[in-house]
CHARMM-style PDB file with segment names, atoms N, HN, CA, C and O in Angstrom:
ATOM      1  N   MET     1     312.496 -22.611  -0.537  1.00  0.00      PROA
ATOM      2  CA  MET     1     312.009 -21.564   0.369  1.00  0.00      PROA
ATOM      3  C   MET     1     310.617 -22.044   0.865  1.00  0.00      PROA
ATOM      4  O   MET     1     309.807 -22.550   0.089  1.00  0.00      PROA
ATOM      5  N   THR     2     310.369 -21.866   2.188  1.00  0.00      PROA
ATOM      6  HN  THR     2     311.026 -21.455   2.819  1.00  0.00      PROA
ATOM      7  CA  THR     2     309.187 -22.330   2.604  1.00  0.00      PROA
ATOM      8  C   THR     2     308.144 -21.111   2.624  1.00  0.00      PROA
ATOM      9  O   THR     2     308.549 -19.949   2.583  1.00  0.00      PROA
ATOM     10  N   PRO     3     306.841 -21.418   2.686  1.00  0.00      PROA
ATOM     11  CA  PRO     3     305.820 -20.352   2.675  1.00  0.00      PROA
ATOM     12  C   PRO     3     306.045 -19.311   3.835  1.00  0.00      PROA
ATOM     13  O   PRO     3     305.717 -18.137   3.664  1.00  0.00      PROA
ATOM     14  N   GLU     4     306.570 -19.716   4.940  1.00  0.00      PROA
ATOM     15  HN  GLU     4     306.837 -20.669   5.079  1.00  0.00      PROA
ATOM     16  CA  GLU     4     306.878 -18.834   5.991  1.00  0.00      PROA
ATOM     17  C   GLU     4     308.029 -17.877   5.626  1.00  0.00      PROA
ATOM     18  O   GLU     4     307.979 -16.680   5.906  1.00  0.00      PROA
ATOM     19  N   ASP     5     309.062 -18.448   4.996  1.00  0.00      PROA
ATOM     20  HN  ASP     5     309.103 -19.421   4.769  1.00  0.00      PROA
ATOM     21  CA  ASP     5     310.180 -17.606   4.565  1.00  0.00      PROA
ATOM     22  C   ASP     5     309.702 -16.552   3.501  1.00  0.00      PROA
ATOM     23  O   ASP     5     310.103 -15.388   3.515  1.00  0.00      PROA
ATOM     24  N   THR     6     308.829 -17.041   2.593  1.00  0.00      PROA
ATOM     25  HN  THR     6     308.503 -17.987   2.581  1.00  0.00      PROA
ATOM     26  CA  THR     6     308.318 -16.044   1.575  1.00  0.00      PROA
ATOM     27  C   THR     6     307.507 -14.930   2.271  1.00  0.00      PROA
ATOM     28  O   THR     6     307.665 -13.755   1.940  1.00  0.00      PROA
ATOM     29  N   ILE     7     306.676 -15.281   3.194  1.00  0.00      PROA
ATOM     30  HN  ILE     7     306.548 -16.236   3.463  1.00  0.00      PROA
ATOM     31  CA  ILE     7     305.862 -14.267   3.868  1.00  0.00      PROA
ATOM     32  C   ILE     7     306.798 -13.313   4.659  1.00  0.00      PROA
ATOM     33  O   ILE     7     306.559 -12.108   4.730  1.00  0.00      PROA
ATOM     34  N   ALA     8     307.811 -13.861   5.218  1.00  0.00      PROA
ATOM     35  HN  ALA     8     308.006 -14.840   5.161  1.00  0.00      PROA
ATOM     36  CA  ALA     8     308.714 -12.903   6.025  1.00  0.00      PROA
ATOM     37  C   ALA     8     309.425 -11.991   5.015  1.00  0.00      PROA
ATOM     38  O   ALA     8     309.644 -10.822   5.335  1.00  0.00      PROA
ATOM     39  N   LEU     9     309.780 -12.434   3.872  1.00  0.00      PROA
ATOM     40  HN  LEU     9     309.602 -13.383   3.612  1.00  0.00      PROA
ATOM     41  CA  LEU     9     310.467 -11.594   2.859  1.00  0.00      PROA
ATOM     42  C   LEU     9     309.490 -10.426   2.383  1.00  0.00      PROA
ATOM     43  O   LEU     9     309.853  -9.259   2.238  1.00  0.00      PROA
ATOM     44  N   TYR    10     308.278 -10.877   2.173  1.00  0.00      PROA
ATOM     45  HN  TYR    10     307.984 -11.825   2.290  1.00  0.00      PROA
ATOM     46  CA  TYR    10     307.291  -9.711   1.753  1.00  0.00      PROA
ATOM     47  C   TYR    10     307.151  -8.760   2.845  1.00  0.00      PROA
ATOM     48  O   TYR    10     307.124  -7.546   2.643  1.00  0.00      PROA
ATOM     49  N   LYS    11     307.061  -9.299   4.018  1.00  0.00      PROA
ATOM     50  HN  LYS    11     307.083 -10.285   4.182  1.00  0.00      PROA
ATOM     51  CA  LYS    11     306.894  -8.255   5.083  1.00  0.00      PROA
ATOM     52  C   LYS    11     308.127  -7.375   5.305  1.00  0.00      PROA
ATOM     53  O   LYS    11     308.060  -6.192   5.638  1.00  0.00      PROA
ATOM     54  N   GLN    12     309.227  -8.038   5.098  1.00  0.00      PROA
ATOM     55  HN  GLN    12     309.281  -8.999   4.828  1.00  0.00      PROA
ATOM     56  CA  GLN    12     310.508  -7.271   5.346  1.00  0.00      PROA
ATOM     57  C   GLN    12     310.587  -6.035   4.272  1.00  0.00      PROA
ATOM     58  O   GLN    12     310.914  -4.885   4.564  1.00  0.00      PROA
ATOM     59  N   VAL    13     310.277  -6.432   3.172  1.00  0.00      PROA
ATOM     60  HN  VAL    13     310.012  -7.367   2.934  1.00  0.00      PROA
ATOM     61  CA  VAL    13     310.398  -5.450   2.048  1.00  0.00      PROA
ATOM     62  C   VAL    13     309.376  -4.385   2.075  1.00  0.00      PROA
ATOM     63  O   VAL    13     309.674  -3.196   1.960  1.00  0.00      PROA
ATOM     64  N   PHE    14     308.064  -4.853   2.243  1.00  0.00      PROA
ATOM     65  HN  PHE    14     307.821  -5.818   2.337  1.00  0.00      PROA
ATOM     66  CA  PHE    14     306.886  -3.900   2.127  1.00  0.00      PROA
ATOM     67  C   PHE    14     306.416  -3.255   3.401  1.00  0.00      PROA
ATOM     68  O   PHE    14     305.431  -2.516   3.401  1.00  0.00      PROA
ATOM     69  N   THR    15     307.162  -3.547   4.576  1.00  0.00      PROA
ATOM     70  HN  THR    15     307.961  -4.147   4.576  1.00  0.00      PROA
ATOM     71  CA  THR    15     306.681  -2.883   5.771  1.00  0.00      PROA
ATOM     72  C   THR    15     307.650  -1.786   6.154  1.00  0.00      PROA
ATOM     73  O   THR    15     307.409  -1.050   7.111  1.00  0.00      PROA
ATOM     74  N   SER    16     308.751  -1.666   5.413  1.00  0.00      PROA
ATOM     75  HN  SER    16     308.947  -2.264   4.636  1.00  0.00      PROA
ATOM     76  CA  SER    16     309.676  -0.534   5.608  1.00  0.00      PROA
ATOM     77  C   SER    16     309.048   0.618   5.129  1.00  0.00      PROA
ATOM     78  O   SER    16     308.100   0.569   4.345  1.00  0.00      PROA
ATOM     79  N   ASP    17     309.582   1.761   5.609  1.00  0.00      PROA
ATOM     80  HN  ASP    17     310.352   1.800   6.246  1.00  0.00      PROA
ATOM     81  CA  ASP    17     309.029   3.127   5.068  1.00  0.00      PROA
ATOM     82  C   ASP    17     309.121   3.198   3.489  1.00  0.00      PROA
ATOM     83  O   ASP    17     308.156   3.588   2.831  1.00  0.00      PROA
ATOM     84  N   GLN    18     310.206   2.844   2.953  1.00  0.00      PROA
ATOM     85  HN  GLN    18     310.990   2.527   3.487  1.00  0.00      PROA
ATOM     86  CA  GLN    18     310.270   2.869   1.459  1.00  0.00      PROA
ATOM     87  C   GLN    18     309.387   1.870   0.853  1.00  0.00      PROA
ATOM     88  O   GLN    18     308.789   2.160  -0.183  1.00  0.00      PROA
ATOM     89  N   GLY    19     309.239   0.659   1.430  1.00  0.00      PROA
ATOM     90  HN  GLY    19     309.724   0.424   2.272  1.00  0.00      PROA
ATOM     91  CA  GLY    19     308.278  -0.393   0.964  1.00  0.00      PROA
ATOM     92  C   GLY    19     306.834   0.088   0.935  1.00  0.00      PROA
ATOM     93  O   GLY    19     306.095  -0.103  -0.031  1.00  0.00      PROA
ATOM     94  N   GLU    20     306.471   0.728   2.059  1.00  0.00      PROA
ATOM     95  HN  GLU    20     307.071   0.882   2.843  1.00  0.00      PROA
ATOM     96  CA  GLU    20     305.092   1.299   2.054  1.00  0.00      PROA
ATOM     97  C   GLU    20     304.886   2.309   1.019  1.00  0.00      PROA
ATOM     98  O   GLU    20     303.828   2.306   0.391  1.00  0.00      PROA
ATOM     99  N   GLN    21     305.811   3.188   0.777  1.00  0.00      PROA
ATOM    100  HN  GLN    21     306.671   3.190   1.288  1.00  0.00      PROA
ATOM    101  CA  GLN    21     305.722   4.272  -0.210  1.00  0.00      PROA
ATOM    102  C   GLN    21     305.664   3.471  -1.645  1.00  0.00      PROA
ATOM    103  O   GLN    21     304.879   3.820  -2.527  1.00  0.00      PROA
ATOM    104  N   LEU    22     306.398   2.576  -1.768  1.00  0.00      PROA
ATOM    105  HN  LEU    22     307.036   2.293  -1.051  1.00  0.00      PROA
ATOM    106  CA  LEU    22     306.365   1.778  -3.170  1.00  0.00      PROA
ATOM    107  C   LEU    22     305.077   1.120  -3.334  1.00  0.00      PROA
ATOM    108  O   LEU    22     304.498   1.199  -4.417  1.00  0.00      PROA
ATOM    109  N   LEU    23     304.542   0.435  -2.287  1.00  0.00      PROA
ATOM    110  HN  LEU    23     305.013   0.372  -1.407  1.00  0.00      PROA
ATOM    111  CA  LEU    23     303.282  -0.218  -2.340  1.00  0.00      PROA
ATOM    112  C   LEU    23     302.102   0.716  -2.544  1.00  0.00      PROA
ATOM    113  O   LEU    23     301.121   0.337  -3.183  1.00  0.00      PROA
ATOM    114  N   GLU    24     302.175   1.892  -2.030  1.00  0.00      PROA
ATOM    115  HN  GLU    24     302.971   2.200  -1.510  1.00  0.00      PROA
ATOM    116  CA  GLU    24     301.223   2.971  -2.282  1.00  0.00      PROA
ATOM    117  C   GLU    24     301.218   3.339  -3.832  1.00  0.00      PROA
ATOM    118  O   GLU    24     300.199   3.380  -4.522  1.00  0.00      PROA
ATOM    119  N   ASP    25     302.463   3.590  -4.255  1.00  0.00      PROA
ATOM    120  HN  ASP    25     303.291   3.557  -3.694  1.00  0.00      PROA
ATOM    121  CA  ASP    25     302.615   3.949  -5.722  1.00  0.00      PROA
ATOM    122  C   ASP    25     302.123   2.825  -6.640  1.00  0.00      PROA
ATOM    123  O   ASP    25     301.455   3.076  -7.642  1.00  0.00      PROA
ATOM    124  N   LEU    26     302.437   1.687  -6.312  1.00  0.00      PROA
ATOM    125  HN  LEU    26     302.980   1.483  -5.497  1.00  0.00      PROA
ATOM    126  CA  LEU    26     301.915   0.524  -7.133  1.00  0.00      PROA
ATOM    127  C   LEU    26     300.396   0.415  -7.131  1.00  0.00      PROA
ATOM    128  O   LEU    26     299.807   0.074  -8.156  1.00  0.00      PROA
ATOM    129  N   GLY    27     299.734   0.703  -5.975  1.00  0.00      PROA
ATOM    130  HN  GLY    27     300.213   0.980  -5.142  1.00  0.00      PROA
ATOM    131  CA  GLY    27     298.323   0.702  -5.834  1.00  0.00      PROA
ATOM    132  C   GLY    27     297.654   1.764  -6.680  1.00  0.00      PROA
ATOM    133  O   GLY    27     296.620   1.501  -7.295  1.00  0.00      PROA
ATOM    134  N   VAL    28     298.213   2.940  -6.723  1.00  0.00      PROA
ATOM    135  HN  VAL    28     299.053   3.154  -6.224  1.00  0.00      PROA
ATOM    136  CA  VAL    28     297.719   4.091  -7.582  1.00  0.00      PROA
ATOM    137  C   VAL    28     297.938   3.759  -9.042  1.00  0.00      PROA
ATOM    138  O   VAL    28     297.051   3.885  -9.886  1.00  0.00      PROA
ATOM    139  N   ARG    29     299.160   3.330  -9.298  1.00  0.00      PROA
ATOM    140  HN  ARG    29     299.881   3.229  -8.613  1.00  0.00      PROA
ATOM    141  CA  ARG    29     299.606   3.056 -10.702  1.00  0.00      PROA
ATOM    142  C   ARG    29     298.860   2.054 -11.407  1.00  0.00      PROA
ATOM    143  O   ARG    29     298.599   2.172 -12.605  1.00  0.00      PROA
ATOM    144  N   PHE    30     298.459   0.939 -10.618  1.00  0.00      PROA
ATOM    145  HN  PHE    30     298.671   0.844  -9.645  1.00  0.00      PROA
ATOM    146  CA  PHE    30     297.817  -0.155 -11.232  1.00  0.00      PROA
ATOM    147  C   PHE    30     296.412  -0.438 -10.653  1.00  0.00      PROA
ATOM    148  O   PHE    30     295.977  -1.580 -10.504  1.00  0.00      PROA
ATOM    149  N   CYS    31     295.741   0.680 -10.342  1.00  0.00      PROA
ATOM    150  HN  CYS    31     296.094   1.608 -10.463  1.00  0.00      PROA
ATOM    151  CA  CYS    31     294.181   0.760 -10.221  1.00  0.00      PROA
ATOM    152  C   CYS    31     293.703  -0.145  -9.095  1.00  0.00      PROA
ATOM    153  O   CYS    31     292.704  -0.848  -9.245  1.00  0.00      PROA
ATOM    154  N   GLU    32     294.437  -0.132  -7.922  1.00  0.00      PROA
ATOM    155  HN  GLU    32     295.248   0.439  -7.799  1.00  0.00      PROA
ATOM    156  CA  GLU    32     293.999  -1.022  -6.788  1.00  0.00      PROA
ATOM    157  C   GLU    32     292.622  -0.660  -6.386  1.00  0.00      PROA
ATOM    158  O   GLU    32     291.838  -1.574  -6.131  1.00  0.00      PROA
ATOM    159  N   ASN    33     292.238   0.584  -6.302  1.00  0.00      PROA
ATOM    160  HN  ASN    33     292.875   1.326  -6.509  1.00  0.00      PROA
ATOM    161  CA  ASN    33     290.816   0.920  -5.819  1.00  0.00      PROA
ATOM    162  C   ASN    33     290.133   1.680  -6.840  1.00  0.00      PROA
ATOM    163  O   ASN    33     289.380   2.572  -6.451  1.00  0.00      PROA
ATOM    164  N   SER    34     290.272   1.473  -8.128  1.00  0.00      PROA
ATOM    165  HN  SER    34     290.884   0.748  -8.444  1.00  0.00      PROA
ATOM    166  CA  SER    34     289.522   2.055  -9.164  1.00  0.00      PROA
ATOM    167  C   SER    34     289.272   0.987 -10.278  1.00  0.00      PROA
ATOM    168  O   SER    34     289.807  -0.121 -10.297  1.00  0.00      PROA
ATOM    169  N   SER    35     288.452   1.431 -11.136  1.00  0.00      PROA
ATOM    170  HN  SER    35     288.017   2.331 -11.121  1.00  0.00      PROA
ATOM    171  CA  SER    35     288.053   0.506 -12.223  1.00  0.00      PROA
ATOM    172  C   SER    35     289.188   0.171 -13.203  1.00  0.00      PROA
ATOM    173  O   SER    35     290.031   1.020 -13.493  1.00  0.00      PROA
ATOM    174  N   THR    36     289.203  -0.963 -13.666  1.00  0.00      PROA
ATOM    175  HN  THR    36     288.519  -1.653 -13.430  1.00  0.00      PROA
ATOM    176  CA  THR    36     290.228  -1.354 -14.790  1.00  0.00      PROA
ATOM    177  C   THR    36     289.464  -1.485 -16.099  1.00  0.00      PROA
ATOM    178  O   THR    36     290.078  -1.961 -17.054  1.00  0.00      PROA
ATOM    179  N   PHE    37     288.281  -1.143 -16.242  1.00  0.00      PROA
ATOM    180  HN  PHE    37     287.783  -0.756 -15.466  1.00  0.00      PROA
ATOM    181  CA  PHE    37     287.486  -1.266 -17.400  1.00  0.00      PROA
ATOM    182  C   PHE    37     288.087  -0.488 -18.613  1.00  0.00      PROA
ATOM    183  O   PHE    37     288.563   0.637 -18.462  1.00  0.00      PROA
ATOM    184  N   SER    38     288.056  -1.054 -19.686  1.00  0.00      PROA
ATOM    185  HN  SER    38     287.670  -1.968 -19.809  1.00  0.00      PROA
ATOM    186  CA  SER    38     288.344  -0.512 -20.947  1.00  0.00      PROA
ATOM    187  C   SER    38     287.475  -1.095 -22.001  1.00  0.00      PROA
ATOM    188  O   SER    38     287.142  -2.276 -21.899  1.00  0.00      PROA
ATOM    189  N   PRO    39     287.072  -0.361 -23.019  1.00  0.00      PROA
ATOM    190  CA  PRO    39     286.306  -0.934 -23.998  1.00  0.00      PROA
ATOM    191  C   PRO    39     286.842  -2.114 -24.748  1.00  0.00      PROA
ATOM    192  O   PRO    39     286.121  -2.930 -25.321  1.00  0.00      PROA
ATOM    193  N   ASP    40     288.133  -2.156 -24.712  1.00  0.00      PROA
ATOM    194  HN  ASP    40     288.719  -1.493 -24.246  1.00  0.00      PROA
ATOM    195  CA  ASP    40     288.999  -3.390 -25.243  1.00  0.00      PROA
ATOM    196  C   ASP    40     289.038  -4.488 -24.167  1.00  0.00      PROA
ATOM    197  O   ASP    40     289.687  -4.294 -23.139  1.00  0.00      PROA
ATOM    198  N   PRO    41     288.373  -5.619 -24.364  1.00  0.00      PROA
ATOM    199  CA  PRO    41     288.427  -6.665 -23.281  1.00  0.00      PROA
ATOM    200  C   PRO    41     289.802  -7.132 -23.016  1.00  0.00      PROA
ATOM    201  O   PRO    41     290.073  -7.613 -21.915  1.00  0.00      PROA
ATOM    202  N   HSD    42     290.678  -7.026 -23.935  1.00  0.00      PROA
ATOM    203  HN  HSD    42     290.458  -6.636 -24.829  1.00  0.00      PROA
ATOM    204  CA  HSD    42     292.107  -7.470 -23.806  1.00  0.00      PROA
ATOM    205  C   HSD    42     292.813  -6.531 -22.774  1.00  0.00      PROA
ATOM    206  O   HSD    42     293.480  -6.923 -21.816  1.00  0.00      PROA
ATOM    207  N   GLU    43     292.574  -5.284 -23.103  1.00  0.00      PROA
ATOM    208  HN  GLU    43     292.033  -4.966 -23.881  1.00  0.00      PROA
ATOM    209  CA  GLU    43     293.110  -4.213 -22.183  1.00  0.00      PROA
ATOM    210  C   GLU    43     292.559  -4.350 -20.745  1.00  0.00      PROA
ATOM    211  O   GLU    43     293.284  -4.231 -19.758  1.00  0.00      PROA
ATOM    212  N   THR    44     291.198  -4.615 -20.683  1.00  0.00      PROA
ATOM    213  HN  THR    44     290.609  -4.712 -21.485  1.00  0.00      PROA
ATOM    214  CA  THR    44     290.708  -4.836 -19.263  1.00  0.00      PROA
ATOM    215  C   THR    44     291.365  -5.887 -18.530  1.00  0.00      PROA
ATOM    216  O   THR    44     291.770  -5.721 -17.379  1.00  0.00      PROA
ATOM    217  N   ALA    45     291.496  -7.109 -19.254  1.00  0.00      PROA
ATOM    218  HN  ALA    45     291.167  -7.244 -20.189  1.00  0.00      PROA
ATOM    219  CA  ALA    45     292.187  -8.219 -18.723  1.00  0.00      PROA
ATOM    220  C   ALA    45     293.679  -7.968 -18.279  1.00  0.00      PROA
ATOM    221  O   ALA    45     294.150  -8.446 -17.247  1.00  0.00      PROA
ATOM    222  N   TYR    46     294.348  -7.203 -19.125  1.00  0.00      PROA
ATOM    223  HN  TYR    46     293.965  -6.814 -19.963  1.00  0.00      PROA
ATOM    224  CA  TYR    46     295.780  -6.790 -18.877  1.00  0.00      PROA
ATOM    225  C   TYR    46     295.724  -5.948 -17.609  1.00  0.00      PROA
ATOM    226  O   TYR    46     296.471  -6.244 -16.676  1.00  0.00      PROA
ATOM    227  N   ARG    47     294.906  -4.944 -17.517  1.00  0.00      PROA
ATOM    228  HN  ARG    47     294.299  -4.704 -18.275  1.00  0.00      PROA
ATOM    229  CA  ARG    47     294.956  -4.047 -16.344  1.00  0.00      PROA
ATOM    230  C   ARG    47     294.539  -4.842 -15.110  1.00  0.00      PROA
ATOM    231  O   ARG    47     295.114  -4.632 -14.042  1.00  0.00      PROA
ATOM    232  N   GLU    48     293.557  -5.755 -15.213  1.00  0.00      PROA
ATOM    233  HN  GLU    48     293.090  -5.926 -16.081  1.00  0.00      PROA
ATOM    234  CA  GLU    48     293.143  -6.540 -14.084  1.00  0.00      PROA
ATOM    235  C   GLU    48     294.247  -7.489 -13.583  1.00  0.00      PROA
ATOM    236  O   GLU    48     294.328  -7.777 -12.389  1.00  0.00      PROA
ATOM    237  N   GLY    49     295.108  -7.979 -14.522  1.00  0.00      PROA
ATOM    238  HN  GLY    49     295.042  -7.745 -15.492  1.00  0.00      PROA
ATOM    239  CA  GLY    49     296.246  -8.741 -14.124  1.00  0.00      PROA
ATOM    240  C   GLY    49     297.317  -7.858 -13.312  1.00  0.00      PROA
ATOM    241  O   GLY    49     297.902  -8.306 -12.326  1.00  0.00      PROA
ATOM    242  N   GLN    50     297.502  -6.675 -13.772  1.00  0.00      PROA
ATOM    243  HN  GLN    50     297.026  -6.311 -14.573  1.00  0.00      PROA
ATOM    244  CA  GLN    50     298.405  -5.785 -12.931  1.00  0.00      PROA
ATOM    245  C   GLN    50     297.784  -5.483 -11.536  1.00  0.00      PROA
ATOM    246  O   GLN    50     298.485  -5.454 -10.524  1.00  0.00      PROA
ATOM    247  N   ARG    51     296.506  -5.268 -11.521  1.00  0.00      PROA
ATOM    248  HN  ARG    51     295.937  -5.290 -12.342  1.00  0.00      PROA
ATOM    249  CA  ARG    51     295.861  -4.966 -10.262  1.00  0.00      PROA
ATOM    250  C   ARG    51     295.989  -6.182  -9.322  1.00  0.00      PROA
ATOM    251  O   ARG    51     296.277  -5.987  -8.141  1.00  0.00      PROA
ATOM    252  N   THR    52     295.802  -7.332  -9.759  1.00  0.00      PROA
ATOM    253  HN  THR    52     295.568  -7.489 -10.719  1.00  0.00      PROA
ATOM    254  CA  THR    52     295.868  -8.586  -9.032  1.00  0.00      PROA
ATOM    255  C   THR    52     297.273  -8.759  -8.371  1.00  0.00      PROA
ATOM    256  O   THR    52     297.334  -9.286  -7.260  1.00  0.00      PROA
ATOM    257  N   VAL    53     298.310  -8.373  -8.956  1.00  0.00      PROA
ATOM    258  HN  VAL    53     298.261  -7.945  -9.859  1.00  0.00      PROA
ATOM    259  CA  VAL    53     299.645  -8.390  -8.365  1.00  0.00      PROA
ATOM    260  C   VAL    53     299.681  -7.537  -7.091  1.00  0.00      PROA
ATOM    261  O   VAL    53     300.184  -7.984  -6.061  1.00  0.00      PROA
ATOM    262  N   VAL    54     299.151  -6.314  -7.161  1.00  0.00      PROA
ATOM    263  HN  VAL    54     298.742  -5.951  -7.998  1.00  0.00      PROA
ATOM    264  CA  VAL    54     299.255  -5.477  -6.043  1.00  0.00      PROA
ATOM    265  C   VAL    54     298.360  -6.067  -4.879  1.00  0.00      PROA
ATOM    266  O   VAL    54     298.741  -6.083  -3.709  1.00  0.00      PROA
ATOM    267  N   LEU    55     297.185  -6.533  -5.289  1.00  0.00      PROA
ATOM    268  HN  LEU    55     296.876  -6.521  -6.240  1.00  0.00      PROA
ATOM    269  CA  LEU    55     296.285  -7.289  -4.342  1.00  0.00      PROA
ATOM    270  C   LEU    55     297.051  -8.412  -3.595  1.00  0.00      PROA
ATOM    271  O   LEU    55     297.015  -8.560  -2.374  1.00  0.00      PROA
ATOM    272  N   PHE    56     297.716  -9.152  -4.422  1.00  0.00      PROA
ATOM    273  HN  PHE    56     297.746  -9.032  -5.414  1.00  0.00      PROA
ATOM    274  CA  PHE    56     298.490 -10.347  -3.873  1.00  0.00      PROA
ATOM    275  C   PHE    56     299.535  -9.933  -2.900  1.00  0.00      PROA
ATOM    276  O   PHE    56     299.665 -10.553  -1.844  1.00  0.00      PROA
ATOM    277  N   ILE    57     300.378  -8.792  -3.237  1.00  0.00      PROA
ATOM    278  HN  ILE    57     300.273  -8.288  -4.095  1.00  0.00      PROA
ATOM    279  CA  ILE    57     301.372  -8.308  -2.314  1.00  0.00      PROA
ATOM    280  C   ILE    57     300.692  -7.959  -1.009  1.00  0.00      PROA
ATOM    281  O   ILE    57     301.176  -8.372   0.045  1.00  0.00      PROA
ATOM    282  N   LYS    58     299.618  -7.235  -1.021  1.00  0.00      PROA
ATOM    283  HN  LYS    58     299.225  -6.899  -1.877  1.00  0.00      PROA
ATOM    284  CA  LYS    58     298.975  -6.729   0.110  1.00  0.00      PROA
ATOM    285  C   LYS    58     298.463  -8.022   0.927  1.00  0.00      PROA
ATOM    286  O   LYS    58     298.546  -8.047   2.155  1.00  0.00      PROA
ATOM    287  N   SER    59     297.974  -9.005   0.245  1.00  0.00      PROA
ATOM    288  HN  SER    59     297.907  -8.985  -0.753  1.00  0.00      PROA
ATOM    289  CA  SER    59     297.501 -10.248   1.011  1.00  0.00      PROA
ATOM    290  C   SER    59     298.602 -10.851   1.714  1.00  0.00      PROA
ATOM    291  O   SER    59     298.369 -11.411   2.785  1.00  0.00      PROA
ATOM    292  N   MET    60     299.867 -10.807   1.214  1.00  0.00      PROA
ATOM    293  HN  MET    60     300.056 -10.352   0.344  1.00  0.00      PROA
ATOM    294  CA  MET    60     301.059 -11.423   1.893  1.00  0.00      PROA
ATOM    295  C   MET    60     301.429 -10.632   3.205  1.00  0.00      PROA
ATOM    296  O   MET    60     302.147 -11.119   4.078  1.00  0.00      PROA
ATOM    297  N   LEU    61     300.879  -9.377   3.269  1.00  0.00      PROA
ATOM    298  HN  LEU    61     300.296  -8.982   2.559  1.00  0.00      PROA
ATOM    299  CA  LEU    61     301.108  -8.609   4.563  1.00  0.00      PROA
ATOM    300  C   LEU    61     300.076  -8.769   5.638  1.00  0.00      PROA
ATOM    301  O   LEU    61     300.273  -8.295   6.757  1.00  0.00      PROA
ATOM    302  N   ARG    62     299.044  -9.386   5.351  1.00  0.00      PROA
ATOM    303  HN  ARG    62     298.885  -9.772   4.443  1.00  0.00      PROA
ATOM    304  CA  ARG    62     297.979  -9.625   6.191  1.00  0.00      PROA
ATOM    305  C   ARG    62     298.357 -10.511   7.397  1.00  0.00      PROA
ATOM    306  O   ARG    62     299.457 -11.052   7.506  1.00  0.00      PROA
ATOM    307  N   ASP    63     297.425 -10.609   8.230  1.00  0.00      PROA
ATOM    308  HN  ASP    63     296.531 -10.169   8.142  1.00  0.00      PROA
ATOM    309  CA  ASP    63     297.625 -11.552   9.443  1.00  0.00      PROA
ATOM    310  C   ASP    63     298.057 -12.936   9.017  1.00  0.00      PROA
ATOM    311  O   ASP    63     297.502 -13.561   8.113  1.00  0.00      PROA
ATOM    312  N   ARG    64     299.059 -13.366   9.708  1.00  0.00      PROA
ATOM    313  HN  ARG    64     299.510 -12.858  10.443  1.00  0.00      PROA
ATOM    314  CA  ARG    64     299.656 -14.705   9.352  1.00  0.00      PROA
ATOM    315  C   ARG    64     298.607 -15.855   9.231  1.00  0.00      PROA
ATOM    316  O   ARG    64     298.712 -16.681   8.324  1.00  0.00      PROA
ATOM    317  N   LYS    65     297.651 -15.906  10.098  1.00  0.00      PROA
ATOM    318  HN  LYS    65     297.566 -15.235  10.835  1.00  0.00      PROA
ATOM    319  CA  LYS    65     296.638 -16.909  10.092  1.00  0.00      PROA
ATOM    320  C   LYS    65     295.786 -16.903   8.773  1.00  0.00      PROA
ATOM    321  O   LYS    65     295.419 -17.945   8.231  1.00  0.00      PROA
ATOM    322  N   GLN    66     295.501 -15.645   8.299  1.00  0.00      PROA
ATOM    323  HN  GLN    66     295.799 -14.798   8.739  1.00  0.00      PROA
ATOM    324  CA  GLN    66     294.705 -15.587   7.042  1.00  0.00      PROA
ATOM    325  C   GLN    66     295.636 -16.126   5.867  1.00  0.00      PROA
ATOM    326  O   GLN    66     295.141 -16.798   4.962  1.00  0.00      PROA
ATOM    327  N   ILE    67     296.893 -15.841   5.896  1.00  0.00      PROA
ATOM    328  HN  ILE    67     297.295 -15.295   6.631  1.00  0.00      PROA
ATOM    329  CA  ILE    67     297.893 -16.265   4.906  1.00  0.00      PROA
ATOM    330  C   ILE    67     297.965 -17.815   4.818  1.00  0.00      PROA
ATOM    331  O   ILE    67     297.894 -18.476   3.781  1.00  0.00      PROA
ATOM    332  N   GLU    68     298.115 -18.268   6.049  1.00  0.00      PROA
ATOM    333  HN  GLU    68     298.174 -17.731   6.891  1.00  0.00      PROA
ATOM    334  CA  GLU    68     298.151 -19.738   6.204  1.00  0.00      PROA
ATOM    335  C   GLU    68     297.008 -20.463   5.654  1.00  0.00      PROA
ATOM    336  O   GLU    68     297.129 -21.471   4.958  1.00  0.00      PROA
ATOM    337  N   ASP    69     295.811 -19.888   6.006  1.00  0.00      PROA
ATOM    338  HN  ASP    69     295.713 -19.069   6.571  1.00  0.00      PROA
ATOM    339  CA  ASP    69     294.559 -20.402   5.447  1.00  0.00      PROA
ATOM    340  C   ASP    69     294.546 -20.310   3.941  1.00  0.00      PROA
ATOM    341  O   ASP    69     294.153 -21.281   3.294  1.00  0.00      PROA
ATOM    342  N   MET    70     294.952 -19.204   3.339  1.00  0.00      PROA
ATOM    343  HN  MET    70     295.272 -18.416   3.865  1.00  0.00      PROA
ATOM    344  CA  MET    70     294.964 -19.094   1.900  1.00  0.00      PROA
ATOM    345  C   MET    70     295.894 -20.170   1.337  1.00  0.00      PROA
ATOM    346  O   MET    70     295.480 -20.812   0.372  1.00  0.00      PROA
ATOM    347  N   ILE    71     297.068 -20.428   1.820  1.00  0.00      PROA
ATOM    348  HN  ILE    71     297.403 -19.906   2.604  1.00  0.00      PROA
ATOM    349  CA  ILE    71     297.990 -21.419   1.298  1.00  0.00      PROA
ATOM    350  C   ILE    71     297.393 -22.802   1.351  1.00  0.00      PROA
ATOM    351  O   ILE    71     297.501 -23.592   0.414  1.00  0.00      PROA
ATOM    352  N   ASP    72     296.728 -23.084   2.534  1.00  0.00      PROA
ATOM    353  HN  ASP    72     296.641 -22.442   3.295  1.00  0.00      PROA
ATOM    354  CA  ASP    72     296.187 -24.367   2.647  1.00  0.00      PROA
ATOM    355  C   ASP    72     295.003 -24.650   1.646  1.00  0.00      PROA
ATOM    356  O   ASP    72     294.728 -25.788   1.266  1.00  0.00      PROA
ATOM    357  N   ASN    73     294.353 -23.567   1.267  1.00  0.00      PROA
ATOM    358  HN  ASN    73     294.575 -22.642   1.575  1.00  0.00      PROA
ATOM    359  CA  ASN    73     293.255 -23.683   0.297  1.00  0.00      PROA
ATOM    360  C   ASN    73     293.590 -23.784  -1.093  1.00  0.00      PROA
ATOM    361  O   ASN    73     292.702 -24.023  -1.911  1.00  0.00      PROA
ATOM    362  N   GLU    74     294.908 -23.608  -1.478  1.00  0.00      PROA
ATOM    363  HN  GLU    74     295.629 -23.414  -0.814  1.00  0.00      PROA
ATOM    364  CA  GLU    74     295.376 -23.575  -2.869  1.00  0.00      PROA
ATOM    365  C   GLU    74     295.401 -24.930  -3.452  1.00  0.00      PROA
ATOM    366  OT1 GLU    74     295.768 -25.095  -4.615  1.00  0.00      PROA
TER     367      GLU     74
END
């Protein structure tokens, strides 16, 4: 699967009405816009890992040029 195919799949899934609702739920559930801090550093790392997945999904929905630049820089 090419990077373009992958991007198209993310857009197909997460730009539908249901996909947008799901992505909103994931953002709330996994602290997209709030602190992931915990007194336990392992818990903080775990929560930050969950948050990173949501941020990655949203990054796949951004402008195609931004995504291509991200892929080129990996």
